[in-house]
C-alpha positions in Angstrom: -49.0 -71.8 -2.6 -51.3 -70.2 -5.1 -54.3 -70.3 -2.7 -52.1 -68.6 -0.1 -51.4 -65.7 -2.4 -55.0 -65.5 -3.4 -56.0 -65.5 0.3 -53.5 -62.7 1.1 -54.8 -60.7 -1.8 -58.4 -61.2 -0.7 -57.6 -60.2 2.9 -55.8 -57.1 1.6 -58.8 -56.1 -0.5 -61.2 -56.7 2.4 -59.0 -54.5 4.7 -58.8 -51.7 2.3 -62.6 -51.8 1.7 -63.2 -51.9 5.4 -61.0 -48.8 5.9 -62.8 -47.0 3.1 -66.2 -47.8 4.5 -65.1 -46.9 8.0 -63.5 -43.5 6.9 -66.6 -42.7 4.8 -68.9 -43.2 7.7 -66.6 -41.3 10.1 -66.4 -38.3 7.8 -70.1 -38.5 6.8 -71.5 -34.9 6.4 -68.0 -33.4 6.2 -67.0 -31.6 3.0 -63.8 -30.2 1.6 -63.4 -26.5 2.5 -62.9 -25.2 -1.0 -64.8 -27.5 -3.2 -67.7 -28.8 -1.2 -66.9 -32.3 -2.2 -67.4 -35.1 0.4 -64.4 -35.1 2.7 -63.7 -38.8 1.9 -62.5 -37.7 -1.6 -59.3 -36.3 0.0 -58.7 -39.5 2.0 -59.2 -41.5 -1.2 -56.7 -39.2 -3.1 -54.1 -39.8 -0.4 -54.7 -43.6 -0.5 -54.5 -43.6 -4.3 -51.2 -41.7 -4.2 -49.6 -44.1 -1.7 -50.9 -47.1 -3.7 -49.5 -45.6 -6.9 -46.1 -45.4 -5.2 -46.1 -49.0 -4.1 -47.6 -48.5 -0.6 -48.5 -51.5 1.5 -52.0 -52.5 2.4 -51.4 -51.0 5.9 -50.3 -47.8 4.3 -53.4 -47.6 2.0 -55.7 -48.3 4.9 -53.9 -45.7 7.1 -54.2 -43.2 4.3 -57.9 -43.7 4.1 -58.2 -43.4 7.9 -55.5 -40.6 8.4 -57.9 -37.8 9.4 -60.5 -39.8 11.4 -58.8 -39.3 14.8 -58.0 -35.6 14.1 -61.3 -34.6 12.5 -64.0 -36.9 13.9 -65.0 -38.5 17.3 -63.1 -41.7 16.3 -60.3 -42.6 18.7 -57.0 -44.3 18.1 -58.1 -47.1 20.3 -61.1 -47.8 18.0 -58.7 -47.7 15.0 -56.5 -50.2 16.8 -59.5 -52.5 17.6 -60.8 -52.4 14.0 -57.6 -52.4 12.0 -54.8 -53.6 14.3 -51.7 -52.2 15.8 -49.8 -51.5 12.6 -52.5 -49.4 11.0 -53.2 -47.7 14.3 -49.5 -46.7 14.7 -49.5 -45.2 11.2 -52.7 -43.3 11.8 -51.4 -42.1 15.2 -48.2 -40.9 13.4 -50.3 -39.0 10.9 -52.4 -37.3 13.5 -51.4 -33.8 14.6 -50.5 -33.7 18.2 -50.8 -29.9 18.9 -53.8 -28.4 20.6 -55.0 -24.8 20.6 -53.7 -24.3 24.1 -50.2 -25.1 22.9 -49.7 -21.6 21.6 -50.0 -19.7 18.4 -50.1 -21.4 15.0 -46.3 -21.3 14.6 -45.8 -23.0 18.0 -48.4 -25.6 17.2 -47.0 -26.4 13.8 -43.5 -26.8 15.3 -44.9 -29.5 17.6 -46.6 -31.2 14.7 -43.3 -31.1 12.6 -41.4 -32.7 15.5 -44.1 -35.4 15.8 -43.8 -36.1 12.1 -40.0 -36.2 12.2 -40.2 -39.0 14.8 -42.3 -41.3 12.7 -41.3 -44.3 10.6 -40.4 -43.9 6.9 -43.6 -45.8 6.1 -45.6 -43.2 7.9 -43.7 -40.3 6.4 -44.5 -41.5 2.9 -48.2 -41.2 3.6 -47.6 -37.8 5.1 -46.1 -36.7 1.8 -49.2 -37.9 0.0 -51.4 -35.9 2.3 -49.2 -32.8 1.8 -49.4 -33.2 -2.0 -53.2 -33.6 -1.9 -53.7 -30.7 0.4 -51.3 -28.4 -1.5 -53.2 -29.1 -4.7 -56.5 -27.9 -3.1 -55.2 -25.0 -1.1 -53.0 -23.6 -3.9 -55.9 -23.7 -6.4 -58.5 -22.2 -4.1 -56.9 -19.9 -1.5 -53.9 -18.0 -2.6 -53.8 -15.9 0.6 -53.7 -18.9 2.9 -51.4 -20.8 0.5 -48.6 -18.3 1.2 -48.6 -19.3 4.9 -49.3 -23.0 4.2 -46.6 -23.4 1.6 -44.0 -21.9 4.0 -45.2 -24.3 6.8 -44.9 -27.3 4.4 -41.4 -26.3 3.3 -40.3 -26.3 7.0 -41.9 -29.8 7.3 -40.0 -31.1 4.4 -36.7 -29.7 5.7 -37.2 -30.8 9.3 -39.2 -34.0 8.8 -36.3 -36.3 8.0 -38.2 -37.7 5.0 -36.8 -40.7 3.2 -35.4 -40.0 -0.3 -38.2 -41.0 -2.6 -40.1 -40.1 -5.7 -42.9 -38.8 -3.4 -40.4 -36.4 -1.7 -39.5 -35.1 -5.1 -43.1 -34.7 -6.0 -43.8 -32.9 -2.8 -41.0 -30.4 -3.4 -42.2 -30.0 -7.0 -45.7 -29.1 -6.1 -44.6 -26.7 -3.3 -42.3 -25.0 -5.8 -44.8 -24.8 -8.6 -47.5 -23.5 -6.2 -45.1 -20.9 -4.9 -44.2 -19.8 -8.4 -47.9 -19.6 -9.4 -48.4 -17.2 -6.5 -45.6 -14.9 -7.5 
């Protein structure tokens, strides 16, 4: 029994490290818009948040990988091959579905909100971590865009059918505090 638990722990650690290595390579050369930090720092922050809130190994791996399909040449098929169906489904759920040809920003964000609303609670908790991480950066560095961004994220929280959780409360808190700081 004890070896089984140790084996599961080791497999979990290996999967998370594989996801970190994969995401780091996929985002190589990319930097955060406002800070110039390597882009992977955002992915790691999202993964750390979900882990702090009791996330599963699959959630932590998906958090590390959450922007690879959207922002790099990586495909969801490659994620599925490398990390399995469960992690791929989470990453797919976290990937925006809108394209520039879908209309103006408001129309595209409405499509993305509907996509998020249709996801599993497990996926939505990672989305909250992503929102928290991005809000911290945008509110601190770009007050003009923050006004638009914060309104979009308020709509996401209202329309997203998020499960009641400490993360949902934290997301509302950071949106409200960021809005107050802009006033």
